[in-house]
N, CA, C and O of each residue as an XYZ file, in Angstrom:
848
protein
N       0.840     -1.198      0.000
C       0.000      0.000      0.000
C       0.876      1.250      0.000
O       1.944      1.263      0.613
N       0.427      2.291     -0.683
C       1.160      3.553     -0.696
C       1.273      4.122      0.717
O       0.453      3.827      1.587
N       2.306      4.945      0.929
C       2.445      5.612      2.217
C       1.387      6.699      2.374
O       0.956      7.312      1.397
N       0.977      6.926      3.618
C       0.032      8.003      3.895
C       0.618      9.334      3.415
O       1.831      9.532      3.492
N      -0.220     10.245      2.922
C       0.275     11.586      2.600
C       0.728     12.301      3.875
O       0.025     12.279      4.885
N       1.892     12.928      3.827
C       2.415     13.692      4.955
C       2.550     15.143      4.514
O       3.280     15.444      3.570
N       1.846     16.045      5.198
C       1.835     17.460      4.836
C       2.680     18.244      5.834
O       2.404     18.244      7.033
N       3.704     18.906      5.324
C       4.559     19.760      6.144
C       4.045     21.194      6.021
O       4.253     21.849      4.999
N       3.375     21.676      7.065
C       2.752     22.997      6.988
C       3.771     24.131      6.915
O       3.432     25.236      6.491
N       5.007     23.875      7.320
C       6.043     24.909      7.199
C       6.289     25.276      5.740
O       6.680     26.403      5.436
N       6.059     24.327      4.839
C       6.322     24.565      3.422
C       5.336     25.543      2.789
O       5.517     25.959      1.644
N       4.294     25.908      3.534
C       3.339     26.883      3.004
C       3.909     28.298      3.015
O       3.345     29.202      2.399
N       5.022     28.491      3.711
C       5.566     29.837      3.891
C       6.627     30.209      2.861
O       7.198     31.296      2.937
N       6.900     29.332      1.904
C       7.955     29.628      0.941
C       7.577     29.221     -0.466
O       6.402     29.194     -0.833
N       8.596     28.907     -1.243
C       8.394     28.574     -2.650
C       7.624     27.266     -2.836
O       7.078     27.006     -3.909
N       7.584     26.448     -1.789
C       6.908     25.152     -1.901
C       5.407     25.246     -1.613
O       4.732     24.220     -1.531
N       4.882     26.461     -1.460
C       3.467     26.603     -1.101
C       2.548     25.950     -2.140
O       1.633     25.206     -1.787
N       2.799     26.230     -3.414
C       1.937     25.693     -4.469
C       1.959     24.166     -4.458
O       0.916     23.523     -4.577
N       3.148     23.590     -4.314
C       3.267     22.131     -4.295
C       2.587     21.543     -3.064
O       1.988     20.469     -3.135
N       2.678     22.247     -1.931
C       2.055     21.762     -0.697
C       0.533     21.810     -0.802
O      -0.156     20.894     -0.352
N       0.013     22.879     -1.399
C      -1.433     22.961     -1.623
C      -1.899     21.825     -2.537
O      -2.981     21.269     -2.347
N      -1.078     21.491     -3.519
C      -1.426     20.373     -4.408
C      -1.416     19.055     -3.630
O      -2.266     18.193     -3.857
N      -0.455     18.899     -2.714
C      -0.419     17.696     -1.868
C      -1.707     17.564     -1.060
O      -2.283     16.481     -0.958
N      -2.148     18.677     -0.491
C      -3.375     18.670      0.308
C      -4.570     18.319     -0.572
O      -5.430     17.531     -0.177
N      -4.619     18.904     -1.761
C      -5.718     18.622     -2.688
C      -5.753     17.139     -3.049
O      -6.814     16.515     -3.035
N      -4.589     16.580     -3.370
C      -4.516     15.164     -3.732
C      -4.917     14.277     -2.556
O      -5.625     13.286     -2.731
N      -4.456     14.644     -1.346
C      -4.787     13.853     -0.161
C      -6.292     13.864      0.100
O      -6.870     12.839      0.461
N      -6.922     15.018     -0.083
C      -8.364     15.117      0.147
C      -9.148     14.318     -0.892
O     -10.131     13.655     -0.559
N      -8.716     14.381     -2.143
C      -9.444     13.715     -3.220
C      -9.251     12.202     -3.206
O     -10.189     11.450     -3.467
N      -8.033     11.759     -2.903
C      -7.706     10.344     -3.079
C      -7.563      9.555     -1.784
O      -7.535      8.325     -1.801
N      -7.473     10.267     -0.657
C      -7.305      9.583      0.620
C      -8.377      9.959      1.641
O      -8.862      9.103      2.381
N      -8.745     11.237      1.679
C      -9.635     11.715      2.734
C      -8.937     11.780      4.078
O      -9.583     11.782      5.127
N      -7.608     11.833      4.039
C      -6.821     11.671      5.265
C      -5.387     12.094      4.976
O      -4.871     11.822      3.892
N      -4.733     12.759      5.935
C      -3.302     13.017      5.796
C      -2.683     13.279      7.163
O      -3.362     13.651      8.120
N      -1.373     13.073      7.221
C      -0.624     13.344      8.440
C      -0.082     14.768      8.388
O       0.204     15.298      7.314
N       0.054     15.379      9.567
C       0.522     16.760      9.661
C       1.820     16.834     10.453
O       1.939     16.245     11.527
N       2.791     17.564      9.913
C       4.013     17.865     10.657
C       4.236     19.371     10.618
O       3.756     20.065      9.721
N       4.976     19.862     11.612
C       5.237     21.305     11.738
C       3.934     22.101     11.699
O       3.779     23.049     10.928
N       3.010     21.685     12.554
C       1.662     22.257     12.586
C       1.531     23.431     13.545
O       0.478     24.067     13.603
N       2.585     23.726     14.299
C       2.560     24.898     15.167
C       2.134     24.641     16.597
O       2.216     25.546     17.428
N       1.682     23.436     16.913
C       1.323     23.117     18.299
C       2.562     22.545     18.983
O       3.105     21.541     18.521
N       3.020     23.160     20.074
C       4.262     22.711     20.719
C       4.196     21.238     21.126
O       3.194     20.777     21.674
N       5.271     20.515     20.850
C       5.315     19.102     21.214
C       5.242     18.923     22.729
O       4.743     17.910     23.219
N       5.744     19.917     23.467
C       5.675     19.835     24.932
C       4.220     19.801     25.401
O       3.884     19.080     26.341
N       3.357     20.583     24.742
C       1.940     20.582     25.098
C       1.302     19.240     24.741
O       0.509     18.707     25.518
N       1.638     18.694     23.581
C       1.097     17.393     23.187
C       1.525     16.310     24.176
O       0.727     15.449     24.546
N       2.791     16.358     24.601
C       3.283     15.379     25.578
C       2.544     15.519     26.909
O       2.225     14.522     27.557
N       2.275     16.762     27.311
C       1.562     17.003     28.566
C       0.139     16.462     28.492
O      -0.329     15.807     29.423
N      -0.545     16.735     27.390
C      -1.913     16.239     27.211
C      -1.931     14.712     27.245
O      -2.799     14.111     27.879
N      -0.980     14.095     26.569
C      -0.924     12.629     26.545
C      -0.650     12.070     27.943
O      -1.289     11.108     28.369
N       0.300     12.679     28.650
C       0.643     12.196     29.997
C      -0.548     12.319     30.949
O      -0.864     11.380     31.678
N      -1.203     13.479     30.938
C      -2.318     13.704     31.857
C      -3.525     12.839     31.501
O      -4.277     12.426     32.383
N      -3.708     12.567     30.212
C      -4.803     11.692     29.790
C      -4.590     10.278     30.318
O      -5.527      9.645     30.804
N      -3.366      9.786     30.222
C      -3.076      8.439     30.716
C      -3.181      8.374     32.235
O      -3.658      7.381     32.783
N      -2.736      9.429     32.917
C      -2.849      9.460     34.375
C      -4.317      9.467     34.801
O      -4.701      8.770     35.741
N      -5.127     10.256     34.107
C      -6.552     10.331     34.443
C      -7.228      8.984     34.224
O      -8.079      8.581     35.018
N      -6.859      8.287     33.158
C      -7.445      6.966     32.910
C      -7.105      6.007     34.048
O      -7.979      5.315     34.570
N      -5.834      5.973     34.427
C      -5.420      5.038     35.482
C      -6.110      5.342     36.810
O      -6.500      4.425     37.533
N      -6.259      6.624     37.130
C      -6.814      7.011     38.426
C      -8.339      6.941     38.467
O      -8.920      6.592     39.495
N      -8.988      7.272     37.349
C     -10.434      7.510     37.404
C     -11.284      6.627     36.492
O     -12.486      6.496     36.722
N     -10.694      6.020     35.467
C     -11.520      5.336     34.477
C     -11.198      3.853     34.306
O     -12.037      3.084     33.838
N      -9.996      3.456     34.679
C      -9.579      2.075     34.432
C     -10.471      1.074     35.164
O     -10.880      0.066     34.588
N     -10.772      1.352     36.429
C     -11.598      0.429     37.206
C     -12.977      0.271     36.584
O     -13.481     -0.846     36.472
N     -13.600      1.394     36.172
C     -14.931      1.329     35.560
C     -14.901      0.543     34.255
O     -15.820     -0.220     33.958
N     -13.833      0.737     33.478
C     -13.732      0.013     32.211
C     -13.607     -1.489     32.460
O     -14.261     -2.290     31.791
N     -12.772     -1.864     33.416
C     -12.585     -3.286     33.708
C     -13.874     -3.914     34.229
O     -14.161     -5.075     33.939
N     -14.650     -3.149     34.998
C     -15.933     -3.666     35.482
C     -16.902     -3.878     34.323
O     -17.641     -4.862     34.298
N     -16.896     -2.947     33.358
C     -17.768     -3.092     32.189
C     -17.367     -4.307     31.365
O     -18.224     -5.039     30.868
N     -16.057     -4.520     31.223
C     -15.567     -5.679     30.476
C     -15.928     -6.970     31.199
O     -16.332     -7.951     30.575
N     -15.777     -6.958     32.524
C     -16.076     -8.151     33.315
C     -17.532     -8.571     33.167
O     -17.847     -9.761     33.172
N     -18.421     -7.586     33.033
C     -19.842     -7.900     32.896
C     -20.148     -8.603     31.579
O     -21.171     -9.275     31.452
N     -19.249     -8.445     30.585
C     -19.441     -9.102     29.292
C     -18.971    -10.553     29.307
O     -19.431    -11.375     28.515
N     -18.046    -10.856     30.220
C     -17.572    -12.225     30.335
C     -16.440    -12.592     29.395
O     -15.560    -13.367     29.768
N     -16.442    -12.053     28.184
C     -15.430    -12.357     27.170
C     -15.279    -13.859     26.917
O     -14.174    -14.367     26.728
N     -16.411    -14.547     26.919
C     -16.386    -15.966     26.570
C     -16.789    -16.175     25.112
O     -16.355    -17.131     24.469
N     -17.626    -15.267     24.599
C     -18.062    -15.313     23.209
C     -17.738    -13.976     22.551
O     -17.360    -13.018     23.226
N     -17.889    -13.919     21.236
C     -17.603    -12.687     20.510
C     -18.477    -11.545     21.026
O     -19.690    -11.691     21.176
N     -17.836    -10.404     21.293
C     -18.542     -9.226     21.799
C     -18.899     -8.326     20.622
O     -18.015     -7.843     19.915
N     -20.197     -8.100     20.412
C     -20.644     -7.322     19.260
C     -21.295     -5.997     19.648
O     -21.592     -5.176     18.781
N     -21.517     -5.784     20.945
C     -22.256     -4.593     21.368
C     -21.414     -3.666     22.239
O     -21.943     -2.954     23.092
N     -20.092     -3.681     22.016
C     -19.216     -2.857     22.845
C     -17.991     -2.430     22.048
O     -17.370     -3.243     21.362
N     -17.647     -1.148     22.146
C     -16.397     -0.657     21.576
C     -15.299     -0.784     22.628
O     -15.507     -0.443     23.793
N     -14.135     -1.272     22.217
C     -13.044     -1.479     23.172
C     -12.291     -0.163     23.367
O     -11.171      0.014     22.888
N     -12.936      0.744     24.079
C     -12.339      2.038     24.361
C     -12.969      2.614     25.620
O     -14.103      2.289     25.973
N     -12.221      3.464     26.280
C     -12.708      4.180     27.458
C     -12.635      5.667     27.131
O     -11.548      6.196     26.898
N     -13.781      6.347     27.111
C     -13.808      7.706     26.577
C     -14.591      8.677     27.458
O     -15.403      8.281     28.295
N     -14.317      9.950     27.240
C     -15.212     11.016     27.682
C     -15.082     12.154     26.677
O     -14.125     12.201     25.904
N     -16.045     13.070     26.692
C     -16.107     14.108     25.666
C     -16.041     15.491     26.295
O     -16.779     15.806     27.229
N     -15.142     16.305     25.764
C     -15.033     17.701     26.182
C     -15.622     18.586     25.088
O     -15.205     18.514     23.932
N     -16.579     19.412     25.453
C     -17.157     20.365     24.506
C     -16.494     21.722     24.724
O     -16.414     22.206     25.853
N     -16.019     22.332     23.641
C     -15.355     23.630     23.726
C     -16.241     24.760     23.201
O     -16.289     25.840     23.789
N     -16.935     24.510     22.101
C     -17.829     25.494     21.494
C     -19.151     24.819     21.137
O     -19.144     23.643     20.772
N     -20.280     25.515     21.226
C     -20.408     26.952     21.524
C     -20.179     27.314     22.994
O     -19.858     28.463     23.296
N     -20.336     26.360     23.909
C     -20.017     26.605     25.317
C     -19.197     25.434     25.838
O     -19.380     24.296     25.404
N     -18.300     25.714     26.761
C     -17.409     24.684     27.287
C     -18.066     23.920     28.439
O     -18.818     24.485     29.233
N     -17.763     22.621     28.506
C     -18.238     21.813     29.633
C     -17.079     21.288     30.483
O     -17.270     20.396     31.309
N     -15.876     21.842     30.281
C     -14.702     21.322     30.980
C     -14.882     21.388     32.499
O     -14.458     20.481     33.214
N     -15.506     22.451     32.988
C     -15.685     22.591     34.436
C     -16.696     21.584     34.989
O     -16.754     21.365     36.199
N     -17.494     20.970     34.105
C     -18.530     20.042     34.551
C     -18.061     18.589     34.588
O     -18.728     17.742     35.182
N     -16.918     18.290     33.960
C     -16.431     16.912     33.920
C     -15.819     16.563     35.275
O     -14.889     17.237     35.717
N     -16.320     15.529     35.937
C     -15.799     15.198     37.269
C     -14.400     14.586     37.209
O     -13.995     14.020     36.194
N     -13.688     14.710     38.299
C     -12.415     14.009     38.515
C     -11.243     14.539     37.687
O     -10.168     13.940     37.714
N     -11.413     15.634     36.956
C     -10.281     16.189     36.219
C      -9.461     17.077     37.146
O     -10.013     17.922     37.850
N      -8.154     16.889     37.147
C      -7.300     17.762     37.948
C      -7.264     19.150     37.311
O      -7.556     19.303     36.126
N      -6.906     20.153     38.100
C      -6.827     21.507     37.551
C      -5.750     21.590     36.481
O      -5.906     22.307     35.493
N      -4.659     20.859     36.676
C      -3.599     20.842     35.668
C      -4.126     20.300     34.342
O      -3.802     20.822     33.275
N      -4.940     19.251     34.419
C      -5.507     18.645     33.210
C      -6.487     19.608     32.536
O      -6.472     19.757     31.314
N      -7.337     20.262     33.332
C      -8.292     21.224     32.762
C      -7.554     22.352     32.043
O      -7.925     22.738     30.934
N      -6.511     22.875     32.679
C      -5.758     23.984     32.082
C      -5.077     23.543     30.786
O      -5.074     24.275     29.796
N      -4.502     22.339     30.804
C      -3.818     21.836     29.605
C      -4.805     21.637     28.460
O      -4.496     21.957     27.313
N      -5.987     21.111     28.762
C      -6.971     20.864     27.710
C      -7.545     22.168     27.158
O      -7.877     22.245     25.975
N      -7.663     23.190     28.002
C      -8.117     24.495     27.508
C      -7.097     25.074     26.525
O      -7.463     25.575     25.461
N      -5.817     25.001     26.890
C      -4.772     25.496     25.990
C      -4.732     24.665     24.712
O      -4.594     25.209     23.616
N      -4.853     23.358     24.854
C      -4.858     22.446     23.710
C      -6.005     22.790     22.760
O      -5.821     22.821     21.543
N      -7.186     23.046     23.320
C      -8.359     23.368     22.501
C      -8.146     24.657     21.716
O      -8.550     24.748     20.556
N      -7.522     25.647     22.330
C      -7.254     26.905     21.632
C      -6.335     26.679     20.435
O      -6.545     27.243     19.361
N      -5.311     25.846     20.634
C      -4.382     25.544     19.542
C      -5.079     24.745     18.441
O      -4.855     24.984     17.254
N      -5.923     23.795     18.843
C      -6.643     22.982     17.864
C      -7.582     23.830     17.016
O      -7.662     23.657     15.800
N      -8.286     24.743     17.665
C      -9.222     25.598     16.932
C      -8.481     26.422     15.878
O      -8.938     26.546     14.742
N      -7.344     26.976     16.262
C      -6.552     27.771     15.320
C      -6.073     26.918     14.149
O      -6.131     27.350     12.998
N      -5.597     25.698     14.443
C      -5.113     24.806     13.391
C      -6.249     24.386     12.465
O      -6.079     24.361     11.246
N      -7.401     24.058     13.033
C      -8.546     23.646     12.215
C      -8.978     24.769     11.277
O      -9.290     24.519     10.112
N      -8.997     26.001     11.775
C      -9.382     27.134     10.931
C      -8.361     27.352      9.816
O      -8.725     27.689      8.690
N      -7.083     27.158     10.136
C      -6.044     27.290      9.110
C      -6.238     26.243      8.014
O      -6.116     26.550      6.828
N      -6.539     25.012      8.415
C      -6.743     23.947      7.434
C      -7.981     24.202      6.580
O      -7.967     23.961      5.373
N      -9.044     24.686      7.200
C     -10.255     24.998      6.438
C      -9.976     26.079      5.393
O     -10.490     26.014      4.276
N      -9.167     27.065      5.754
C      -8.845     28.119      4.795
C      -7.951     27.606      3.665
O      -8.031     28.098      2.540
N      -7.104     26.624      3.959
C      -6.311     26.010      2.895
C      -7.209     25.249      1.924
O      -6.978     25.258      0.715
N      -8.232     24.593      2.461
C      -9.198     23.915      1.593
C      -9.956     24.938      0.748
O     -10.228     24.701     -0.430
N     -10.296     26.074      1.356
C     -10.954     27.148      0.603
C     -10.077     27.605     -0.556
O     -10.556     27.798     -1.674
N      -8.791     27.775     -0.277
C      -7.863     28.227     -1.316
C      -7.813     27.232     -2.466
O      -7.810     27.624     -3.633
N      -7.775     25.948     -2.138
C      -7.747     24.927     -3.187
C      -9.041     24.894     -3.993
O      -9.029     24.579     -5.183
N     -10.146     25.217     -3.349
C     -11.453     25.159     -4.009
C     -11.832     26.468     -4.697
O     -12.877     26.558     -5.342
N     -10.978     27.479     -4.555
C     -11.280     28.765     -5.160
C     -12.351     29.539     -4.412
O     -13.044     30.374     -4.994
N     -12.486     29.262     -3.120
C     -13.474     29.949     -2.288
C     -12.802     31.049     -1.484
O     -11.597     31.003     -1.238
N     -13.580     32.027     -1.081
C     -13.015     33.105     -0.277
C     -12.634     32.585      1.107
O     -13.236     31.641      1.620
N     -11.634     33.211      1.694
C     -11.162     32.813      3.014
C     -12.300     32.899      4.029
O     -13.039     33.883      4.065
N     -12.431     31.861      4.851
C     -13.469     31.839      5.875
C     -14.780     31.223      5.422
O     -15.696     31.059      6.228
N     -14.885     30.875      4.128
C     -16.159     30.350      3.611
C     -16.565     29.055      4.318
O     -17.703     28.919      4.767
N     -15.629     28.103      4.416
C     -15.971     26.815      5.025
C     -16.230     26.953      6.522
O     -17.107     26.284      7.071
N     -15.471     27.815      7.175
C     -15.720     28.053      8.601
C     -17.141     28.565      8.809
O     -17.853     28.094      9.696
N     -17.548     29.523      7.992
C     -18.901     30.074      8.111
C     -19.964     29.041      7.760
O     -21.068     29.065      8.303
N     -19.619     28.125      6.841
C     -20.587     27.104      6.428
C     -20.929     26.159      7.573
O     -22.013     25.575      7.595
N     -20.008     26.006      8.525
C     -20.240     25.104      9.649
C     -20.854     25.812     10.855
O     -21.080     25.188     11.892
N     -21.120     27.091     10.726
C     -21.765     27.820     11.813
C     -23.234     27.430     11.896
O     -23.944     27.418     10.890
N     -23.676     27.114     13.096
C     -25.097     26.916     13.332
C     -25.692     28.185     13.915
O     -25.066     29.244     13.887
N     -26.884     28.077     14.436
C     -27.547     29.253     15.001
C     -26.817     29.767     16.236
O     -26.944     30.937     16.595
N     -26.043     28.879     16.893
C     -25.306     29.271     18.100
C     -23.803     29.306     17.861
O     -23.023     29.415     18.808
N     -23.397     29.216     16.607
C     -21.975     29.192     16.307
C     -21.507     27.779     16.012
O     -22.321     26.856     15.979
N     -20.206     27.592     15.797
C     -19.687     26.261     15.442
C     -19.685     25.315     16.633
O     -19.605     25.744     17.784
N     -19.773     24.022     16.340
C     -19.613     22.988     17.359
C     -18.184     22.462     17.293
O     -17.683     22.113     16.224
N     -17.550     22.413     18.435
C     -16.145     22.001     18.482
C     -15.911     21.290     19.806
O     -16.190     21.836     20.874
N     -15.399     20.075     19.730
C     -15.156     19.323     20.950
C     -14.003     18.352     20.783
O     -13.467     18.183     19.688
N     -13.630     17.718     21.880
C     -12.547     16.743     21.890
C     -13.038     15.443     22.504
O     -13.497     15.419     23.647
N     -12.940     14.372     21.745
C     -13.196     13.043     22.292
C     -11.875     12.512     22.832
O     -10.908     12.361     22.085
N     -11.838     12.230     24.125
C     -10.628     11.721     24.772
C     -10.794     10.216     24.938
O     -11.692      9.762     25.648
N      -9.934      9.443     24.286
C     -10.114      7.993     24.254
C      -8.849      7.260     24.671
O      -7.741      7.624     24.277
N      -9.035      6.228     25.471
C      -7.971      5.291     25.814
C      -8.355      3.919     25.275
O      -9.524      3.534     25.302
N      -7.361      3.188     24.788
C      -7.598      1.862     24.220
C      -6.737      0.845     24.971
O      -5.613      0.558     24.560
N      -7.264      0.302     26.069
C      -6.477     -0.643     26.878
C      -6.171     -1.924     26.103
O      -6.864     -2.273     25.148
N      -5.126     -2.608     26.536
C      -4.799     -3.899     25.929
C      -5.962     -4.862     26.134
O      -6.564     -4.901     27.208
N      -6.274     -5.636     25.101
C      -7.392     -6.581     25.165
C      -6.852     -7.987     25.403
O      -6.003     -8.454     24.644
N      -7.332     -8.675     26.447
C      -6.811    -10.013     26.748
C      -7.253    -11.075     25.739
O      -6.598    -12.108     25.600
N      -8.366    -10.823     25.033
C      -8.864    -11.788     24.045
C      -9.257    -11.047     22.762
O     -10.442    -10.928     22.452
N      -8.270    -10.555     22.025
C      -8.575     -9.735     20.843
C      -9.365    -10.474     19.772
O     -10.009     -9.843     18.933
N      -9.324    -11.799     19.790
C     -10.079    -12.555     18.791
C     -11.586    -12.459     19.017
O     -12.370    -12.808     18.134
N     -11.999    -11.981     20.207
C     -13.421    -11.876     20.523
C     -13.958    -10.452     20.394
O     -15.164    -10.231     20.494
N     -13.069     -9.494     20.173
C     -13.479     -8.087     20.147
C     -12.937     -7.427     18.882
O     -11.768     -7.605     18.541
N     -13.772     -6.675     18.193
C     -13.354     -6.026     16.950
C     -12.668     -4.687     17.187
O     -12.208     -4.054     16.236
N     -12.592     -4.253     18.422
C     -12.025     -2.936     18.701
C     -13.139     -1.910     18.658
O     -13.950     -1.830     19.580
N     -13.183     -1.123     17.588
C     -14.280     -0.185     17.387
C     -15.202     -0.735     16.306
O     -14.745     -1.196     15.260
N     -16.497     -0.682     16.568
C     -17.454     -1.115     15.559
C     -17.454     -0.144     14.379
O     -17.040      1.008     14.511
N     -17.919     -0.617     13.236
C     -17.983      0.235     12.045
C     -18.794      1.488     12.348
O     -19.878      1.410     12.927
N     -18.264      2.641     11.953
C     -18.943      3.900     12.241
C     -18.434      4.976     11.288
O     -17.428      4.789     10.604
N     -19.129      6.085     11.250
C     -18.711      7.253     10.483
C     -18.570      8.425     11.438
O     -19.513      8.767     12.151
N     -17.399      9.037     11.454
C     -17.188     10.196     12.314
C     -17.967     11.391     11.774
O     -18.025     11.619     10.565
N     -18.557     12.139     12.679
C     -19.292     13.339     12.288
C     -18.377     14.554     12.390
O     -17.449     14.577     13.198
N     -18.641     15.551     11.575
C     -17.868     16.786     11.668
C     -17.272     17.189     10.341
O     -17.094     16.363      9.446
N     -16.965     18.463     10.221
C     -16.397     18.966      8.979
C     -14.928     18.637      8.835
O     -14.461     18.336      7.737
N     -14.194     18.690      9.938
C     -12.767     18.371      9.901
C     -12.404     17.734     11.243
O     -12.831     18.208     12.295
N     -11.627     16.676     11.201
C     -11.273     15.931     12.407
C      -9.757     15.891     12.528
O      -9.059     15.511     11.588
N      -9.256     16.284     13.690
C      -7.828     16.218     13.987
C      -7.611     15.117     15.013
O      -8.225     15.121     16.080
N      -6.750     14.191     14.690
C      -6.512     13.024     15.533
C      -5.095     13.065     16.086
O      -4.123     13.090     15.332
N      -4.990     13.073     17.402
C      -3.688     12.997     18.071
C      -3.462     11.552     18.485
O      -4.172     11.022     19.340
N      -2.469     10.920     17.873
C      -2.206      9.505     18.116
C      -1.070      9.324     19.113
O      -0.119     10.106     19.134
N      -1.176      8.296     19.929
C      -0.085      7.911     20.819
C       1.139      7.599     19.955
O       1.082      6.739     19.076
N       2.239      8.298     20.210
C       3.418      8.099     19.367
C       4.238      6.879     19.766
O       5.235      6.561     19.118
N       3.820      6.192     20.837
C       4.561      5.009     21.287
C       3.832      3.707     20.966
O       4.444      2.639     20.929
N       2.525      3.800     20.734
C       1.729      2.604     20.441
C       1.009      2.825     19.121
O       0.087      3.636     19.038
N       1.432      2.105     18.090
C       0.797      2.258     16.787
C      -0.508      1.471     16.761
O      -0.852      0.793     17.729
N      -1.212      1.562     15.680
C      -2.471      0.840     15.565
C      -3.411      1.475     14.563
O      -4.340      0.831     14.078
N      -3.168      2.754     14.249
C      -4.019      3.440     13.287
C      -3.782      2.879     11.891
O      -2.647      2.827     11.416
N      -4.864      2.459     11.237
C      -4.778      1.943      9.880
C      -5.864      2.574      9.018
O      -6.882      3.055      9.518
N      -5.623      2.560      7.719
C      -6.555      3.140      6.762
C      -6.803      2.135      5.646
O      -5.873      1.490      5.161
N      -8.064      2.005      5.242
C      -8.430      1.119      4.135
C      -8.489      1.930      2.848
O      -9.275      2.871      2.734
N      -7.655      1.564      1.881
C      -7.631      2.254      0.592
C      -7.446      1.224     -0.513
O      -6.521      0.413     -0.483
N      -8.339      1.274     -1.480
C      -8.286      0.346     -2.611
C      -8.253     -1.111     -2.151
O      -7.558     -1.947     -2.729
N      -9.022     -1.394     -1.097
C      -9.131     -2.768     -0.621
C      -7.976     -3.251      0.220
O      -7.930     -4.428      0.579
N      -7.031     -2.369      0.548
C      -5.872     -2.763      1.346
C      -5.782     -1.920      2.608
O      -6.006     -0.710      2.580
N      -5.447     -2.581      3.724
C      -5.221     -1.877      4.977
C      -3.746     -1.517      5.085
O      -2.871     -2.330      4.787
N      -3.484     -0.290      5.515
C      -2.104      0.139      5.702
C      -1.972      0.977      6.953
O      -2.901      1.691      7.330
N      -0.806      0.892      7.604
C      -0.553      1.660      8.814
C       0.223      2.923      8.520
O       0.733      3.112      7.415
N       0.310      3.788      9.520
C       1.045      5.039      9.370
C       2.525      4.750      9.161
O       3.105      3.889      9.824
N       3.119      5.477      8.237
C       4.530      5.257      7.934
C       5.446      6.136      8.766
O       6.630      5.831      8.909
N       4.918      7.225      9.316
C       5.762      8.148     10.071
C       5.296      8.219     11.516
O       4.297      7.607     11.891
N       6.044      8.984     12.330
C       5.672      9.176     13.729
C       4.949     10.499     13.946
O       4.903     11.005     15.067
N       4.385     11.062     12.880
C       3.656     12.323     13.017
C       2.517     12.142     14.005
O       1.707     11.229     13.847
N       2.435     13.008     15.041
C       1.399     12.817     16.047
C       0.012     13.222     15.580
O      -0.986     12.743     16.117
N      -0.066     14.112     14.571
C      -1.361     14.637     14.161
C      -1.776     14.110     12.802
O      -0.968     13.993     11.881
N      -3.067     13.794     12.703
C      -3.651     13.350     11.448
C      -4.937     14.125     11.225
O      -5.633     14.482     12.175
N      -5.243     14.379      9.970
C      -6.432     15.145      9.619
C      -7.296     14.321      8.684
O      -6.794     13.713      7.738
N      -8.610     14.298      8.949
C      -9.519     13.602      8.049
C     -10.850     14.340      7.991
O     -11.762     13.914      7.283
């Protein structure tokens, strides 16, 4: 399988801008997915978010997940459960971060900063799509505005090791909702794959961010 498209956003600032825009256009048309490097979000912040997410899972969510798994028995194939432990943070139109129980103040502060960076990056990507489509800047952003403004949130997910992977499919077939999705992947544990032309392929690089 071909390697995933990798977009270096730094190249938009020089002579390679036209070629980079073409890369994005090709990735959108032929993949619906691409990896991002030099996206402007500090790696230190990404590391902090990842560390605090794992700490929160161990302290507050691991026991509940194991209890849910135990109730299934794992003796036969599990068809009504996704093998993930999640919670959802809403940032826009109004934030619910203060309402999520058991989050440390450090975690809340990190996620607020993370959300601000994500919003800026998402808007930049939408404007690049506008440029490729010959639309005025801000067109796609405005297209996603509802009566109360845009919807923007973060799904925080942990994927624990499965003791009987032959009985669990991981995540059931689904379609993600939203105009643009930014995925921050664990850089130490691979697993993200994409189906293209009937073949499954994994990420070729260690880029932490993916866009679809």
